[in-house]
Structures are given as structure tokens and as C-alpha cells.
C-alpha positions as CSV (number, residue, x, y, z in Angstrom):
1,M,-3.8,-1.8,-29.8
2,P,-1.4,-2.4,-27.2
3,D,-2.4,-2.0,-23.6
4,K,-1.5,1.4,-22.3
5,K,0.8,1.3,-18.7
6,F,-0.1,3.8,-16.1
7,S,1.8,5.0,-13.1
8,F,1.7,7.3,-10.1
9,E,4.4,8.1,-7.4
10,V,3.7,9.8,-4.1
11,N,6.4,11.2,-2.1
12,R,6.4,12.3,1.6
13,T,8.7,12.7,4.5
14,S,7.8,11.7,8.1
15,S,9.9,12.5,11.4
16,A,9.1,8.8,12.3
17,P,12.0,6.1,11.8
18,P,11.4,3.7,8.6
19,S,10.7,0.9,10.9
20,A,7.5,2.4,12.4
21,L,6.3,3.7,8.9
22,F,6.9,-0.2,7.2
23,A,5.6,-1.9,10.6
24,L,2.4,0.0,9.8
25,E,2.1,-0.3,6.1
26,T,2.8,-4.0,5.6
27,D,0.6,-5.2,8.7
28,G,-3.1,-6.2,7.0
29,A,-4.4,-6.5,10.2
30,R,-3.8,-2.9,11.6
31,W,-4.9,-0.9,8.5
32,S,-8.4,-0.3,9.7
33,S,-6.7,1.3,12.8
34,W,-5.1,4.0,10.9
35,A,-6.6,3.9,7.4
36,R,-9.9,5.1,7.9
37,P,-12.5,6.1,6.5
38,L,-10.8,4.5,3.2
39,V,-10.4,1.1,5.2
40,V,-12.8,0.3,7.5
41,Q,-12.1,-3.4,8.2
42,S,-8.6,-5.3,7.4
43,G,-7.0,-8.5,8.2
44,W,-5.1,-11.4,7.0
45,E,-6.3,-13.8,4.4
46,R,-2.9,-15.7,4.3
47,Q,0.4,-14.8,6.3
48,G,3.7,-14.5,4.8
49,D,7.4,-15.2,5.0
50,P,8.3,-13.7,7.8
51,A,4.9,-13.7,9.3
52,P,2.6,-12.0,9.1
53,G,3.4,-9.6,6.2
54,G,5.9,-11.1,4.5
55,I,6.3,-12.8,0.8
56,G,3.1,-14.3,0.0
57,A,0.9,-12.6,2.5
58,I,-2.2,-11.3,1.4
59,R,-4.1,-8.8,3.2
60,K,-8.0,-7.9,3.0
61,V,-8.4,-4.1,3.4
62,G,-11.9,-2.2,2.7
63,L,-15.5,-2.5,3.6
64,W,-17.3,-5.7,3.1
65,P,-18.3,-6.8,0.5
66,L,-15.7,-4.9,-1.4
67,L,-12.5,-6.1,0.3
68,M,-9.5,-5.4,-1.7
69,R,-7.0,-8.5,-1.5
70,E,-3.4,-7.3,-1.9
71,Q,-0.2,-10.1,-2.0
72,T,3.2,-9.6,-1.0
73,L,5.5,-9.9,-3.7
74,E,8.8,-8.5,-2.2
75,Y,9.5,-7.9,1.4
76,E,12.8,-6.1,2.9
77,Q,12.3,-5.5,6.6
78,D,12.0,-1.6,7.2
79,R,13.4,-0.7,3.8
80,R,10.9,-2.2,0.9
81,H,7.4,-3.4,0.3
82,V,6.0,-4.5,-3.1
83,Y,2.3,-5.9,-3.6
84,T,0.0,-6.6,-6.4
85,F,-3.8,-7.2,-6.4
86,A,-4.7,-10.7,-5.8
87,G,-8.0,-11.2,-7.4
88,P,-11.1,-9.9,-8.0
89,P,-12.5,-7.1,-7.4
90,A,-9.1,-5.6,-8.7
91,P,-10.2,-2.7,-10.8
92,V,-7.1,-3.0,-12.8
93,R,-4.8,-5.7,-14.5
94,D,-1.2,-6.2,-13.6
95,Y,-1.0,-3.6,-10.5
96,R,2.5,-3.4,-9.0
97,A,2.8,-1.4,-6.1
98,E,5.9,-0.4,-4.2
99,V,6.3,1.4,-1.0
100,I,10.0,2.6,-0.1
101,F,11.3,3.6,3.3
102,T,14.6,5.8,3.1
103,P,16.0,7.0,6.5
104,T,17.0,10.5,6.4
105,G,19.6,12.2,8.5
106,E,17.6,13.3,11.0
107,G,16.2,9.9,12.1
108,G,13.1,10.4,10.0
109,T,11.9,8.9,6.8
110,D,11.5,9.7,2.9
111,L,8.4,7.9,1.7
112,R,8.2,6.9,-1.7
113,W,4.6,4.8,-2.9
114,S,4.4,4.1,-6.4
115,G,2.4,2.0,-8.7
116,T,1.7,0.9,-12.2
117,F,-1.2,-1.0,-13.8
118,R,-3.0,-1.6,-16.9
119,E,-6.4,-0.6,-17.7
120,R,-9.2,-3.6,-17.3
121,I,-11.7,-1.9,-19.6
122,P,-10.5,-0.1,-22.5
123,G,-11.0,4.0,-22.1
124,T,-11.0,3.8,-18.3
125,G,-7.1,4.1,-17.2
126,A,-6.8,7.6,-16.7
127,V,-9.8,7.8,-14.5
128,T,-8.4,4.9,-12.5
129,L,-5.3,6.7,-12.4
130,R,-6.7,9.9,-10.9
131,I,-8.3,7.7,-8.5
132,L,-5.4,5.7,-7.2
133,H,-3.5,8.3,-7.0
134,A,-5.9,10.1,-4.8
135,V,-6.2,7.1,-2.6
136,I,-2.4,6.7,-2.3
137,K,-2.0,10.4,-1.4
138,L,-4.5,9.9,1.2
139,L,-3.2,6.5,2.7
140,S,0.4,7.9,2.5
141,A,-0.6,11.0,4.7
142,Q,-2.6,8.9,7.2
143,L,0.1,6.3,7.2
144,V,2.8,9.1,8.1
145,R,0.5,10.7,10.9
146,A,0.0,7.4,12.5
147,A,3.6,6.8,12.4
148,E,4.7,10.1,13.8
149,R,1.8,9.7,16.8
150,G,3.7,6.1,17.8
151,E,0.8,3.8,16.6
152,V,3.3,1.0,16.1
153,R,2.9,-2.7,17.8
């Protein structure tokens, strides 16, 4: 039986400019300042190009000993960030997430955070999808609030 692919998408609108949301979402060291209670610890395992969060960067987010490692695959300043899980304890296979920051006519941002994955353990995909979708809904709401409060570097 072939692997089943699962996907989710979360859309939000913010009054903050794309640069503010992008700066917060791509800065692995700052996640613990805006993404609590889901992310209590955050930092860099490796910085990318451009530093710190560009291509090849690996951010660590979560709570020790369960820190998720996320590697940047594509990086378009203030427009788009694509990342994947970079090893254990990844709960899924072939995870790929894309965050798109589109400017609105009023100076704000339309945010689209989507992802796809394959289940690691047969039969767990639907439950994992519900969990990941809920997590991204919460994180995207917190990201928007932080950017609108001006919590940018």
C-alpha cells in the first residue's frame, strides 16, 4: 500500500508588514519569546545563508528533551520560508512546510502557512494531521499577535 500524503493550510491576516512576521518566524532563537506555551526553548543548531535563518539553517524549538529540529530549505527575504524536520524526533516522514507572507494594500500581511507529510507509522496520519494543523493554527495566531505588538528585532 503506497504512503498516504497529508496536508494542511492555515491562513491569517495581520496589520503588521510582511517583514515583521518574516523576521519573527525565521528567527529560531526568538521563538521562545512569542510561541509560548508550545515553544519554551528555542535556538540555533546551525545558522544558514544568509545568517541566521537562511538556507541550511537548523532551528531547535520545543522543550528539552523534545526539541524539534527544523531546517530551512528555501528563503526569500520577507516573502517566503520553506522548512522541513531535520531528524529525530520527527513524528512524520517527508515533512515540508511553507510560510508565505503577502503584502496587503493596507500595509499588512496575508499569511499562508501550509505543510505536507507522510505518516511514519501506518494509521497515524489523520491524528497527526489534526495535531499539526492545531499547532500551526496556534503558532500562526501567536506570530500575528507578536508582530502586531512590534516584537521584531
